[in-house]
C-alpha beads as a LAMMPS data file, in Angstrom:
LAMMPS data file: protein, C-alpha beads

498 atoms
497 bonds

1 atom types
1 bond types

-500.0 500.0 xlo xhi
-500.0 500.0 ylo yhi
-500.0 500.0 zlo zhi

Masses

1 110.0

Atoms # bond

1 1 1 -201.924 136.827 237.160
2 1 1 -201.189 135.841 240.745
3 1 1 -199.530 138.556 242.765
4 1 1 -197.074 137.616 245.469
5 1 1 -197.734 138.854 248.959
6 1 1 -195.601 141.773 249.961
7 1 1 -193.543 141.541 253.092
8 1 1 -192.294 144.174 255.428
9 1 1 -188.800 143.614 254.120
10 1 1 -188.531 143.859 250.343
11 1 1 -187.614 140.615 248.590
12 1 1 -184.481 140.725 246.444
13 1 1 -183.928 138.700 243.289
14 1 1 -181.357 138.044 240.594
15 1 1 -182.210 137.507 236.954
16 1 1 -180.624 135.077 234.541
17 1 1 -180.530 135.370 230.750
18 1 1 -179.395 132.639 228.358
19 1 1 -179.367 132.758 224.580
20 1 1 -178.522 129.628 222.622
21 1 1 -176.058 129.554 219.758
22 1 1 -178.193 127.208 217.703
23 1 1 -181.547 128.970 217.346
24 1 1 -182.631 130.825 214.240
25 1 1 -185.293 132.843 216.094
26 1 1 -182.889 134.641 218.403
27 1 1 -184.771 137.895 218.026
28 1 1 -187.829 136.338 219.716
29 1 1 -185.862 135.633 222.898
30 1 1 -183.081 138.171 222.615
31 1 1 -181.170 139.370 225.628
32 1 1 -183.169 142.604 225.698
33 1 1 -186.486 140.722 225.504
34 1 1 -185.539 138.449 228.382
35 1 1 -184.288 141.318 230.523
36 1 1 -187.491 143.296 229.960
37 1 1 -189.700 140.330 230.855
38 1 1 -187.721 139.589 234.026
39 1 1 -187.869 143.255 235.063
40 1 1 -191.631 143.421 234.464
41 1 1 -192.203 140.261 236.518
42 1 1 -190.215 141.630 239.442
43 1 1 -191.940 145.019 239.326
44 1 1 -195.403 143.460 239.290
45 1 1 -194.638 141.195 242.255
46 1 1 -192.866 143.881 244.306
47 1 1 -189.504 142.133 244.012
48 1 1 -186.304 144.148 243.884
49 1 1 -184.145 143.019 240.950
50 1 1 -180.591 143.615 242.138
51 1 1 -178.513 141.922 239.422
52 1 1 -178.870 140.158 236.060
53 1 1 -176.424 137.511 234.853
54 1 1 -176.185 136.188 231.321
55 1 1 -174.769 133.406 229.142
56 1 1 -174.856 134.312 225.452
57 1 1 -174.325 131.605 222.814
58 1 1 -174.521 128.758 225.320
59 1 1 -176.697 125.726 224.655
60 1 1 -179.045 124.634 227.412
61 1 1 -178.973 121.019 226.272
62 1 1 -175.523 120.209 224.914
63 1 1 -173.602 122.084 227.613
64 1 1 -173.855 121.340 231.331
65 1 1 -174.841 124.275 233.505
66 1 1 -171.519 123.995 235.358
67 1 1 -169.730 125.079 232.169
68 1 1 -171.751 128.283 231.827
69 1 1 -169.868 131.138 233.516
70 1 1 -172.896 133.409 233.866
71 1 1 -175.063 131.025 235.841
72 1 1 -172.143 130.024 238.065
73 1 1 -171.552 133.699 238.857
74 1 1 -175.255 134.015 239.685
75 1 1 -175.042 131.116 242.145
76 1 1 -171.988 132.679 243.762
77 1 1 -173.799 136.003 244.103
78 1 1 -176.784 134.311 245.758
79 1 1 -174.535 132.588 248.283
80 1 1 -172.755 135.829 249.139
81 1 1 -175.989 137.859 249.456
82 1 1 -178.452 136.138 251.824
83 1 1 -181.145 138.743 251.101
84 1 1 -181.600 137.305 247.600
85 1 1 -184.588 134.950 247.718
86 1 1 -185.674 134.656 244.065
87 1 1 -183.890 133.437 240.922
88 1 1 -185.909 134.793 237.975
89 1 1 -185.639 133.552 234.371
90 1 1 -187.525 134.386 231.178
91 1 1 -188.800 130.809 231.028
92 1 1 -187.601 127.480 232.375
93 1 1 -185.914 126.501 229.113
94 1 1 -183.527 129.445 229.612
95 1 1 -182.353 127.820 232.837
96 1 1 -181.663 124.419 231.248
97 1 1 -183.227 121.879 228.928
98 1 1 -181.849 118.919 230.842
99 1 1 -184.008 117.430 233.567
100 1 1 -181.030 116.215 235.566
101 1 1 -179.408 119.652 235.500
102 1 1 -182.652 121.322 236.547
103 1 1 -182.933 119.180 239.663
104 1 1 -179.297 119.874 240.514
105 1 1 -179.844 123.616 240.089
106 1 1 -183.003 123.482 242.184
107 1 1 -181.219 121.540 244.910
108 1 1 -178.365 124.036 244.943
109 1 1 -180.655 127.070 245.175
110 1 1 -182.890 125.407 247.769
111 1 1 -179.872 124.849 249.997
112 1 1 -179.431 128.632 250.214
113 1 1 -183.193 129.313 250.466
114 1 1 -183.642 130.739 246.949
115 1 1 -186.729 129.965 244.799
116 1 1 -186.770 129.645 241.002
117 1 1 -189.292 131.892 239.240
118 1 1 -190.338 131.868 235.572
119 1 1 -191.536 135.204 234.196
120 1 1 -193.264 133.799 231.093
121 1 1 -195.033 130.859 232.741
122 1 1 -195.745 132.892 235.900
123 1 1 -194.361 130.128 238.100
124 1 1 -192.812 130.402 241.521
125 1 1 -191.075 127.290 242.751
126 1 1 -191.790 128.435 246.283
127 1 1 -195.430 127.315 245.878
128 1 1 -196.844 123.788 245.557
129 1 1 -198.588 124.635 242.264
130 1 1 -195.391 126.113 240.888
131 1 1 -193.421 122.987 241.742
132 1 1 -195.992 120.728 240.063
133 1 1 -196.184 122.702 236.818
134 1 1 -192.439 123.265 236.742
135 1 1 -191.752 119.540 236.856
136 1 1 -194.040 119.019 233.861
137 1 1 -192.419 121.836 231.875
138 1 1 -188.914 120.525 232.568
139 1 1 -189.889 117.124 231.161
140 1 1 -191.334 118.803 228.079
141 1 1 -188.213 120.923 227.524
142 1 1 -185.982 117.855 227.641
143 1 1 -188.284 116.030 225.225
144 1 1 -188.206 119.024 222.878
145 1 1 -184.403 119.110 222.853
146 1 1 -184.126 115.346 222.327
147 1 1 -186.573 115.500 219.454
148 1 1 -184.840 118.535 217.936
149 1 1 -181.492 116.725 218.087
150 1 1 -182.943 113.713 216.256
151 1 1 -184.465 115.959 213.595
152 1 1 -181.168 117.789 213.065
153 1 1 -179.262 114.509 212.738
154 1 1 -181.780 113.249 210.186
155 1 1 -181.488 116.491 208.225
156 1 1 -177.698 116.316 208.217
157 1 1 -177.781 112.707 207.050
158 1 1 -180.088 113.724 204.192
159 1 1 -177.834 116.658 203.299
160 1 1 -174.786 114.398 203.169
161 1 1 -176.514 111.860 200.935
162 1 1 -177.625 114.604 198.540
163 1 1 -174.198 116.226 198.438
164 1 1 -175.111 119.327 200.416
165 1 1 -172.692 120.922 202.879
166 1 1 -173.639 120.260 206.503
167 1 1 -172.555 123.629 207.775
168 1 1 -169.526 125.355 209.188
169 1 1 -167.019 127.830 207.737
170 1 1 -165.292 127.158 204.444
171 1 1 -161.849 125.534 204.811
172 1 1 -158.735 127.577 204.052
173 1 1 -158.308 127.864 200.283
174 1 1 -162.005 127.386 199.478
175 1 1 -164.994 129.723 199.461
176 1 1 -168.699 129.035 199.291
177 1 1 -170.472 129.539 195.990
178 1 1 -174.087 130.353 195.181
179 1 1 -174.876 126.689 194.436
180 1 1 -174.141 125.567 197.982
181 1 1 -170.724 124.123 197.185
182 1 1 -167.153 125.447 197.192
183 1 1 -164.827 127.055 194.667
184 1 1 -161.089 127.715 194.811
185 1 1 -160.127 130.877 196.688
186 1 1 -157.366 132.378 194.548
187 1 1 -153.883 132.441 196.078
188 1 1 -155.017 130.502 199.116
189 1 1 -156.088 127.600 196.916
190 1 1 -152.670 127.641 195.234
191 1 1 -151.070 127.485 198.693
192 1 1 -153.131 124.422 199.618
193 1 1 -152.204 122.687 196.358
194 1 1 -148.543 123.427 197.058
195 1 1 -148.873 121.913 200.537
196 1 1 -150.243 118.690 199.049
197 1 1 -147.535 118.637 196.378
198 1 1 -144.763 119.056 198.955
199 1 1 -146.237 116.208 200.988
200 1 1 -146.206 113.933 197.937
201 1 1 -142.531 114.827 197.534
202 1 1 -141.861 113.408 200.991
203 1 1 -141.859 116.587 203.070
204 1 1 -143.616 116.317 206.415
205 1 1 -145.792 118.875 208.226
206 1 1 -142.757 120.458 209.929
207 1 1 -141.041 121.241 206.634
208 1 1 -144.281 122.433 205.048
209 1 1 -144.954 124.729 208.009
210 1 1 -141.399 126.084 207.810
211 1 1 -141.855 126.844 204.099
212 1 1 -145.121 128.681 204.781
213 1 1 -143.470 130.799 207.468
214 1 1 -140.552 131.624 205.202
215 1 1 -143.008 132.735 202.524
216 1 1 -144.835 134.928 205.040
217 1 1 -148.120 133.086 204.473
218 1 1 -150.554 133.242 207.389
219 1 1 -153.593 131.162 208.275
220 1 1 -157.185 132.331 207.865
221 1 1 -157.048 133.793 211.372
222 1 1 -153.792 135.639 210.705
223 1 1 -151.380 133.498 212.716
224 1 1 -148.309 131.517 211.697
225 1 1 -148.676 128.014 210.357
226 1 1 -147.723 125.190 212.704
227 1 1 -147.227 121.485 211.926
228 1 1 -150.554 120.746 213.606
229 1 1 -152.436 123.198 211.364
230 1 1 -150.685 121.845 208.290
231 1 1 -151.634 118.299 209.252
232 1 1 -155.259 119.373 209.671
233 1 1 -155.311 120.763 206.126
234 1 1 -153.682 117.670 204.658
235 1 1 -156.292 115.426 206.321
236 1 1 -159.345 117.536 205.394
237 1 1 -161.515 115.581 202.923
238 1 1 -163.279 118.741 201.740
239 1 1 -160.319 119.536 199.473
240 1 1 -161.058 116.270 197.652
241 1 1 -164.709 117.256 197.166
242 1 1 -166.025 114.993 199.920
243 1 1 -167.490 115.310 203.393
244 1 1 -167.637 112.810 206.223
245 1 1 -170.795 112.016 208.151
246 1 1 -171.203 109.188 210.663
247 1 1 -168.032 107.489 209.468
248 1 1 -168.996 107.515 205.779
249 1 1 -167.722 109.714 202.952
250 1 1 -170.199 111.532 200.714
251 1 1 -169.411 113.478 197.562
252 1 1 -170.091 117.223 197.715
253 1 1 -172.093 118.694 194.861
254 1 1 -170.952 121.808 192.977
255 1 1 -167.513 121.735 194.610
256 1 1 -164.156 122.400 192.978
257 1 1 -161.483 119.964 194.165
258 1 1 -157.901 120.902 194.984
259 1 1 -156.748 117.259 194.984
260 1 1 -158.261 114.131 193.470
261 1 1 -159.927 111.603 195.745
262 1 1 -157.497 108.864 194.666
263 1 1 -154.479 111.013 195.521
264 1 1 -156.027 112.049 198.820
265 1 1 -156.679 108.431 199.833
266 1 1 -153.135 107.446 198.894
267 1 1 -151.744 110.291 200.983
268 1 1 -153.769 109.293 204.048
269 1 1 -152.667 105.666 203.815
270 1 1 -148.987 106.422 203.320
271 1 1 -148.490 109.504 205.512
272 1 1 -151.275 109.633 208.091
273 1 1 -152.410 106.050 208.628
274 1 1 -152.946 104.781 212.156
275 1 1 -150.000 102.431 211.798
276 1 1 -147.668 105.332 211.093
277 1 1 -149.051 107.347 213.976
278 1 1 -148.625 104.430 216.369
279 1 1 -145.021 103.864 215.370
280 1 1 -144.343 107.515 215.952
281 1 1 -145.791 107.339 219.457
282 1 1 -143.954 104.099 220.167
283 1 1 -140.629 105.633 219.210
284 1 1 -140.913 108.703 221.389
285 1 1 -137.870 109.252 223.532
286 1 1 -137.687 108.684 227.268
287 1 1 -138.227 112.298 228.368
288 1 1 -140.362 113.595 225.483
289 1 1 -143.408 114.342 227.639
290 1 1 -141.464 115.683 230.642
291 1 1 -139.013 118.185 229.184
292 1 1 -139.592 121.923 229.377
293 1 1 -137.340 124.475 227.724
294 1 1 -135.216 126.384 230.277
295 1 1 -135.468 129.582 228.207
296 1 1 -139.120 129.847 227.148
297 1 1 -140.869 127.037 229.056
298 1 1 -142.169 125.315 225.906
299 1 1 -142.296 121.566 225.405
300 1 1 -139.299 119.855 223.848
301 1 1 -139.059 117.042 221.312
302 1 1 -136.319 114.698 220.179
303 1 1 -135.012 115.334 216.660
304 1 1 -132.116 114.216 214.549
305 1 1 -129.862 117.154 213.801
306 1 1 -128.501 117.756 210.336
307 1 1 -124.877 117.740 211.494
308 1 1 -124.928 114.257 213.032
309 1 1 -127.193 111.246 213.113
310 1 1 -127.560 111.501 216.885
311 1 1 -130.752 112.714 218.460
312 1 1 -131.059 115.948 220.384
313 1 1 -133.822 117.355 222.564
314 1 1 -134.884 120.609 220.888
315 1 1 -137.369 123.256 222.039
316 1 1 -140.633 123.043 220.071
317 1 1 -140.795 126.822 219.905
318 1 1 -137.384 126.880 218.294
319 1 1 -138.296 124.062 215.942
320 1 1 -141.604 125.578 214.845
321 1 1 -140.985 129.307 214.848
322 1 1 -137.247 129.841 215.133
323 1 1 -137.732 132.191 218.086
324 1 1 -136.141 130.295 220.994
325 1 1 -132.354 130.422 221.299
326 1 1 -131.909 127.549 223.754
327 1 1 -129.196 124.981 222.912
328 1 1 -129.812 121.378 221.926
329 1 1 -129.446 118.662 224.558
330 1 1 -128.005 115.244 223.809
331 1 1 -130.812 112.697 224.060
332 1 1 -128.798 109.592 224.897
333 1 1 -126.672 111.067 227.679
334 1 1 -129.545 112.958 229.320
335 1 1 -131.757 109.855 229.314
336 1 1 -128.963 107.794 230.862
337 1 1 -128.287 110.446 233.490
338 1 1 -131.944 110.520 234.559
339 1 1 -132.117 106.715 234.820
340 1 1 -128.900 106.782 236.824
341 1 1 -130.340 109.393 239.163
342 1 1 -133.371 107.213 239.898
343 1 1 -131.047 104.312 240.685
344 1 1 -128.982 106.557 242.939
345 1 1 -132.085 107.589 244.868
346 1 1 -132.952 103.941 245.431
347 1 1 -129.484 103.165 246.816
348 1 1 -129.575 106.173 249.138
349 1 1 -132.621 104.938 250.996
350 1 1 -130.856 102.690 253.527
351 1 1 -127.317 103.986 253.694
352 1 1 -125.808 103.636 257.208
353 1 1 -125.363 107.401 257.526
354 1 1 -129.123 107.832 257.233
355 1 1 -130.032 105.440 260.050
356 1 1 -131.019 107.164 263.265
357 1 1 -128.358 106.596 265.892
358 1 1 -130.779 106.994 268.783
359 1 1 -133.418 104.585 270.022
360 1 1 -136.996 105.522 270.709
361 1 1 -137.781 107.208 274.010
362 1 1 -139.509 104.089 275.316
363 1 1 -136.445 101.934 274.668
364 1 1 -134.197 104.464 276.377
365 1 1 -136.469 104.589 279.404
366 1 1 -136.890 100.837 279.817
367 1 1 -133.431 99.601 278.994
368 1 1 -131.159 102.501 279.705
369 1 1 -129.445 102.064 276.324
370 1 1 -129.114 105.115 274.105
371 1 1 -127.766 103.942 270.780
372 1 1 -127.811 101.201 268.187
373 1 1 -124.107 100.688 268.691
374 1 1 -124.595 99.866 272.362
375 1 1 -127.258 97.315 271.506
376 1 1 -125.010 95.722 268.940
377 1 1 -122.152 95.656 271.469
378 1 1 -124.416 94.013 274.005
379 1 1 -125.316 91.290 271.512
380 1 1 -121.619 90.633 271.013
381 1 1 -121.024 90.439 274.775
382 1 1 -123.986 88.086 275.210
383 1 1 -122.682 85.812 272.476
384 1 1 -119.258 85.732 274.142
385 1 1 -120.828 85.031 277.541
386 1 1 -122.828 82.127 276.141
387 1 1 -119.679 80.699 274.610
388 1 1 -117.877 80.942 277.985
389 1 1 -120.768 79.174 279.773
390 1 1 -120.696 76.473 277.125
391 1 1 -116.941 75.984 277.596
392 1 1 -117.182 75.958 281.416
393 1 1 -119.829 73.264 281.311
394 1 1 -118.569 70.972 278.563
395 1 1 -114.798 71.528 278.609
396 1 1 -113.837 72.600 282.094
397 1 1 -116.707 71.064 284.095
398 1 1 -116.907 74.187 286.258
399 1 1 -120.720 74.301 286.110
400 1 1 -123.342 71.717 286.841
401 1 1 -126.368 71.174 284.620
402 1 1 -128.670 73.375 286.684
403 1 1 -126.253 76.318 286.570
404 1 1 -125.681 75.809 282.848
405 1 1 -129.387 75.800 282.011
406 1 1 -130.069 78.823 284.206
407 1 1 -127.321 80.956 282.664
408 1 1 -128.111 79.943 279.086
409 1 1 -131.818 80.667 279.572
410 1 1 -131.052 84.097 280.994
411 1 1 -128.623 84.982 278.171
412 1 1 -131.004 83.669 275.480
413 1 1 -133.863 85.734 276.865
414 1 1 -131.751 88.876 276.971
415 1 1 -130.395 88.222 273.486
416 1 1 -133.941 87.872 272.179
417 1 1 -134.997 91.142 273.828
418 1 1 -132.076 93.068 272.355
419 1 1 -132.726 91.615 268.898
420 1 1 -136.363 92.740 269.083
421 1 1 -135.234 96.226 270.085
422 1 1 -133.014 96.451 267.033
423 1 1 -135.821 95.290 264.763
424 1 1 -138.127 97.998 266.096
425 1 1 -135.676 100.785 265.339
426 1 1 -136.882 102.638 262.184
427 1 1 -134.573 102.947 259.219
428 1 1 -135.556 106.394 257.941
429 1 1 -134.416 107.758 254.624
430 1 1 -132.647 111.009 254.040
431 1 1 -135.471 112.035 251.676
432 1 1 -139.175 111.367 252.041
433 1 1 -140.481 109.819 248.822
434 1 1 -144.121 109.994 249.863
435 1 1 -146.311 107.378 248.183
436 1 1 -143.270 106.127 246.263
437 1 1 -141.225 105.281 249.365
438 1 1 -141.957 101.546 249.258
439 1 1 -141.337 101.035 245.554
440 1 1 -138.513 103.349 244.529
441 1 1 -135.809 100.677 244.890
442 1 1 -137.806 98.044 242.986
443 1 1 -138.722 100.684 240.422
444 1 1 -135.071 101.421 239.665
445 1 1 -134.417 97.726 239.019
446 1 1 -137.484 97.380 236.785
447 1 1 -136.349 100.210 234.507
448 1 1 -133.478 98.050 233.297
449 1 1 -135.769 95.400 231.799
450 1 1 -138.721 97.441 230.495
451 1 1 -139.347 98.071 226.814
452 1 1 -138.561 101.655 225.684
453 1 1 -142.175 102.817 225.510
454 1 1 -143.040 101.222 228.857
455 1 1 -139.897 102.724 230.356
456 1 1 -140.978 106.184 229.174
457 1 1 -144.372 105.759 230.830
458 1 1 -142.773 104.429 234.019
459 1 1 -140.398 107.378 234.346
460 1 1 -143.390 109.693 234.032
461 1 1 -144.866 108.094 237.148
462 1 1 -142.094 109.421 239.399
463 1 1 -140.797 112.502 237.555
464 1 1 -142.925 115.622 237.227
465 1 1 -140.703 117.754 235.024
466 1 1 -137.209 117.896 233.544
467 1 1 -135.623 121.274 232.798
468 1 1 -132.376 120.703 230.882
469 1 1 -129.438 123.046 231.211
470 1 1 -126.219 123.218 233.146
471 1 1 -127.214 121.747 235.488
472 1 1 -130.394 119.941 234.439
473 1 1 -133.127 120.153 237.089
474 1 1 -135.213 117.040 237.769
475 1 1 -138.476 117.622 239.667
476 1 1 -139.911 114.489 241.288
477 1 1 -143.575 113.991 242.064
478 1 1 -142.959 113.886 245.819
479 1 1 -141.617 117.456 245.703
480 1 1 -137.865 116.874 245.658
481 1 1 -135.566 118.485 243.099
482 1 1 -132.205 117.086 241.990
483 1 1 -129.548 118.446 239.655
484 1 1 -127.530 116.725 236.939
485 1 1 -124.442 118.674 235.842
486 1 1 -123.450 118.776 232.184
487 1 1 -120.262 116.957 231.254
488 1 1 -119.564 118.987 228.121
489 1 1 -120.863 121.979 226.169
490 1 1 -119.969 122.021 222.493
491 1 1 -120.346 124.127 219.368
492 1 1 -120.386 127.459 221.143
493 1 1 -123.057 126.660 223.743
494 1 1 -125.325 125.142 221.094
495 1 1 -125.091 121.528 222.279
496 1 1 -125.067 120.165 225.847
497 1 1 -123.922 116.656 226.770
498 1 1 -124.424 114.949 230.147

Bonds

1 1 1 2
2 1 2 3
3 1 3 4
4 1 4 5
5 1 5 6
6 1 6 7
7 1 7 8
8 1 8 9
9 1 9 10
10 1 10 11
11 1 11 12
12 1 12 13
13 1 13 14
14 1 14 15
15 1 15 16
16 1 16 17
17 1 17 18
18 1 18 19
19 1 19 20
20 1 20 21
21 1 21 22
22 1 22 23
23 1 23 24
24 1 24 25
25 1 25 26
26 1 26 27
27 1 27 28
28 1 28 29
29 1 29 30
30 1 30 31
31 1 31 32
32 1 32 33
33 1 33 34
34 1 34 35
35 1 35 36
36 1 36 37
37 1 37 38
38 1 38 39
39 1 39 40
40 1 40 41
41 1 41 42
42 1 42 43
43 1 43 44
44 1 44 45
45 1 45 46
46 1 46 47
47 1 47 48
48 1 48 49
49 1 49 50
50 1 50 51
51 1 51 52
52 1 52 53
53 1 53 54
54 1 54 55
55 1 55 56
56 1 56 57
57 1 57 58
58 1 58 59
59 1 59 60
60 1 60 61
61 1 61 62
62 1 62 63
63 1 63 64
64 1 64 65
65 1 65 66
66 1 66 67
67 1 67 68
68 1 68 69
69 1 69 70
70 1 70 71
71 1 71 72
72 1 72 73
73 1 73 74
74 1 74 75
75 1 75 76
76 1 76 77
77 1 77 78
78 1 78 79
79 1 79 80
80 1 80 81
81 1 81 82
82 1 82 83
83 1 83 84
84 1 84 85
85 1 85 86
86 1 86 87
87 1 87 88
88 1 88 89
89 1 89 90
90 1 90 91
91 1 91 92
92 1 92 93
93 1 93 94
94 1 94 95
95 1 95 96
96 1 96 97
97 1 97 98
98 1 98 99
99 1 99 100
100 1 100 101
101 1 101 102
102 1 102 103
103 1 103 104
104 1 104 105
105 1 105 106
106 1 106 107
107 1 107 108
108 1 108 109
109 1 109 110
110 1 110 111
111 1 111 112
112 1 112 113
113 1 113 114
114 1 114 115
115 1 115 116
116 1 116 117
117 1 117 118
118 1 118 119
119 1 119 120
120 1 120 121
121 1 121 122
122 1 122 123
123 1 123 124
124 1 124 125
125 1 125 126
126 1 126 127
127 1 127 128
128 1 128 129
129 1 129 130
130 1 130 131
131 1 131 132
132 1 132 133
133 1 133 134
134 1 134 135
135 1 135 136
136 1 136 137
137 1 137 138
138 1 138 139
139 1 139 140
140 1 140 141
141 1 141 142
142 1 142 143
143 1 143 144
144 1 144 145
145 1 145 146
146 1 146 147
147 1 147 148
148 1 148 149
149 1 149 150
150 1 150 151
151 1 151 152
152 1 152 153
153 1 153 154
154 1 154 155
155 1 155 156
156 1 156 157
157 1 157 158
158 1 158 159
159 1 159 160
160 1 160 161
161 1 161 162
162 1 162 163
163 1 163 164
164 1 164 165
165 1 165 166
166 1 166 167
167 1 167 168
168 1 168 169
169 1 169 170
170 1 170 171
171 1 171 172
172 1 172 173
173 1 173 174
174 1 174 175
175 1 175 176
176 1 176 177
177 1 177 178
178 1 178 179
179 1 179 180
180 1 180 181
181 1 181 182
182 1 182 183
183 1 183 184
184 1 184 185
185 1 185 186
186 1 186 187
187 1 187 188
188 1 188 189
189 1 189 190
190 1 190 191
191 1 191 192
192 1 192 193
193 1 193 194
194 1 194 195
195 1 195 196
196 1 196 197
197 1 197 198
198 1 198 199
199 1 199 200
200 1 200 201
201 1 201 202
202 1 202 203
203 1 203 204
204 1 204 205
205 1 205 206
206 1 206 207
207 1 207 208
208 1 208 209
209 1 209 210
210 1 210 211
211 1 211 212
212 1 212 213
213 1 213 214
214 1 214 215
215 1 215 216
216 1 216 217
217 1 217 218
218 1 218 219
219 1 219 220
220 1 220 221
221 1 221 222
222 1 222 223
223 1 223 224
224 1 224 225
225 1 225 226
226 1 226 227
227 1 227 228
228 1 228 229
229 1 229 230
230 1 230 231
231 1 231 232
232 1 232 233
233 1 233 234
234 1 234 235
235 1 235 236
236 1 236 237
237 1 237 238
238 1 238 239
239 1 239 240
240 1 240 241
241 1 241 242
242 1 242 243
243 1 243 244
244 1 244 245
245 1 245 246
246 1 246 247
247 1 247 248
248 1 248 249
249 1 249 250
250 1 250 251
251 1 251 252
252 1 252 253
253 1 253 254
254 1 254 255
255 1 255 256
256 1 256 257
257 1 257 258
258 1 258 259
259 1 259 260
260 1 260 261
261 1 261 262
262 1 262 263
263 1 263 264
264 1 264 265
265 1 265 266
266 1 266 267
267 1 267 268
268 1 268 269
269 1 269 270
270 1 270 271
271 1 271 272
272 1 272 273
273 1 273 274
274 1 274 275
275 1 275 276
276 1 276 277
277 1 277 278
278 1 278 279
279 1 279 280
280 1 280 281
281 1 281 282
282 1 282 283
283 1 283 284
284 1 284 285
285 1 285 286
286 1 286 287
287 1 287 288
288 1 288 289
289 1 289 290
290 1 290 291
291 1 291 292
292 1 292 293
293 1 293 294
294 1 294 295
295 1 295 296
296 1 296 297
297 1 297 298
298 1 298 299
299 1 299 300
300 1 300 301
301 1 301 302
302 1 302 303
303 1 303 304
304 1 304 305
305 1 305 306
306 1 306 307
307 1 307 308
308 1 308 309
309 1 309 310
310 1 310 311
311 1 311 312
312 1 312 313
313 1 313 314
314 1 314 315
315 1 315 316
316 1 316 317
317 1 317 318
318 1 318 319
319 1 319 320
320 1 320 321
321 1 321 322
322 1 322 323
323 1 323 324
324 1 324 325
325 1 325 326
326 1 326 327
327 1 327 328
328 1 328 329
329 1 329 330
330 1 330 331
331 1 331 332
332 1 332 333
333 1 333 334
334 1 334 335
335 1 335 336
336 1 336 337
337 1 337 338
338 1 338 339
339 1 339 340
340 1 340 341
341 1 341 342
342 1 342 343
343 1 343 344
344 1 344 345
345 1 345 346
346 1 346 347
347 1 347 348
348 1 348 349
349 1 349 350
350 1 350 351
351 1 351 352
352 1 352 353
353 1 353 354
354 1 354 355
355 1 355 356
356 1 356 357
357 1 357 358
358 1 358 359
359 1 359 360
360 1 360 361
361 1 361 362
362 1 362 363
363 1 363 364
364 1 364 365
365 1 365 366
366 1 366 367
367 1 367 368
368 1 368 369
369 1 369 370
370 1 370 371
371 1 371 372
372 1 372 373
373 1 373 374
374 1 374 375
375 1 375 376
376 1 376 377
377 1 377 378
378 1 378 379
379 1 379 380
380 1 380 381
381 1 381 382
382 1 382 383
383 1 383 384
384 1 384 385
385 1 385 386
386 1 386 387
387 1 387 388
388 1 388 389
389 1 389 390
390 1 390 391
391 1 391 392
392 1 392 393
393 1 393 394
394 1 394 395
395 1 395 396
396 1 396 397
397 1 397 398
398 1 398 399
399 1 399 400
400 1 400 401
401 1 401 402
402 1 402 403
403 1 403 404
404 1 404 405
405 1 405 406
406 1 406 407
407 1 407 408
408 1 408 409
409 1 409 410
410 1 410 411
411 1 411 412
412 1 412 413
413 1 413 414
414 1 414 415
415 1 415 416
416 1 416 417
417 1 417 418
418 1 418 419
419 1 419 420
420 1 420 421
421 1 421 422
422 1 422 423
423 1 423 424
424 1 424 425
425 1 425 426
426 1 426 427
427 1 427 428
428 1 428 429
429 1 429 430
430 1 430 431
431 1 431 432
432 1 432 433
433 1 433 434
434 1 434 435
435 1 435 436
436 1 436 437
437 1 437 438
438 1 438 439
439 1 439 440
440 1 440 441
441 1 441 442
442 1 442 443
443 1 443 444
444 1 444 445
445 1 445 446
446 1 446 447
447 1 447 448
448 1 448 449
449 1 449 450
450 1 450 451
451 1 451 452
452 1 452 453
453 1 453 454
454 1 454 455
455 1 455 456
456 1 456 457
457 1 457 458
458 1 458 459
459 1 459 460
460 1 460 461
461 1 461 462
462 1 462 463
463 1 463 464
464 1 464 465
465 1 465 466
466 1 466 467
467 1 467 468
468 1 468 469
469 1 469 470
470 1 470 471
471 1 471 472
472 1 472 473
473 1 473 474
474 1 474 475
475 1 475 476
476 1 476 477
477 1 477 478
478 1 478 479
479 1 479 480
480 1 480 481
481 1 481 482
482 1 482 483
483 1 483 484
484 1 484 485
485 1 485 486
486 1 486 487
487 1 487 488
488 1 488 489
489 1 489 490
490 1 490 491
491 1 491 492
492 1 492 493
493 1 493 494
494 1 494 495
495 1 495 496
496 1 496 497
497 1 497 498
């Protein structure tokens, strides 16, 4: 074993430990094993190990090093402590199994004068031999991971074809049996069957979730059911005794079904087909993605209330859990008010009251004129003077041709100069619209002719957030906030109209 030369000042190092979530031989490279090896390497080479960072259950191949919190903390520590000169790992595969990531890590550490050291391979990247062997080992590690991934995919494909489960926890309502399949899990299985039955009766995920909450039934993790979780159950092919692999369905062996495959397919085509999903997205209301509840901050959706056929914006937290007490907001009037506000902003841009009354300093200095009004008055005087010269020459014969041409040339030149001065005067707006300043007026006109879905997307380009209430607060992307007062509040503060 090669022993590093000792220096007058003791070298400091940090250690790094990574344990993958996909290895079956974790005990061979456990956290304790890696720590002990790193400590022994540092002791033998007279290196002071000052800190050890770790990432447990993080893949070195599937996950980029930038998404591992432990190694990022280690890099930060090295930058903040210049005395650290070594970055010690159990072996190079613990650092990463991706060649590209390794070179990025090496480049980062080299920029702060830190060398990578491998305790198992006895490599120090600070030496020429270490760099040569390290490059070879990195290539091998990447090859190993690529090959392992191919083997795992082949094994999973074989499992699917033979009806074996490809791994993962049992879905809610099912439990694994000794034959490698699934059996019904008592009351939970009855709950799943009821969810499918309610869906066949025409009840959507929202109503199913509401029924589950009313019954006090919780998910496997002990939380309340939401429409999203219900939809996940209703689309899970495992309940029909199948599993999906690479876009194909394979029958699971030794598995008890909670719904027949024919019924499951019918349900997917009629309730969860792509066509139905697209129509739902297409029919979203104008402010669906922008609204935030004024009481709890949750997102809001447009729903038809039971009392009337009109749509209302309702807090999702209120709709899903019944916790939020915020009122409903009339969809049609709020949408119209927001569109009207955008049009109002466009009209405000060049109102006369927003035009600067003063000229630029250069104009004031050169011409001695201090306002737009004076320039406009001068244009009027020049026009009158030209008319008088014209009359004196053609009607009254008071001027000869030379005098006429001289006066007209002088007035024309001055008139041209004044006109140019007026054109150079900026027409500032009362509000700065940032990047949207040049298009806000055209944008307001375009909203009138866009299709509903395109209009919704367009409004999202200029509006950051809408918080309904009395008044409703509209936050624009250039930082401005505007208010829209409510025109009526009905049903005991339960419904707001704009």
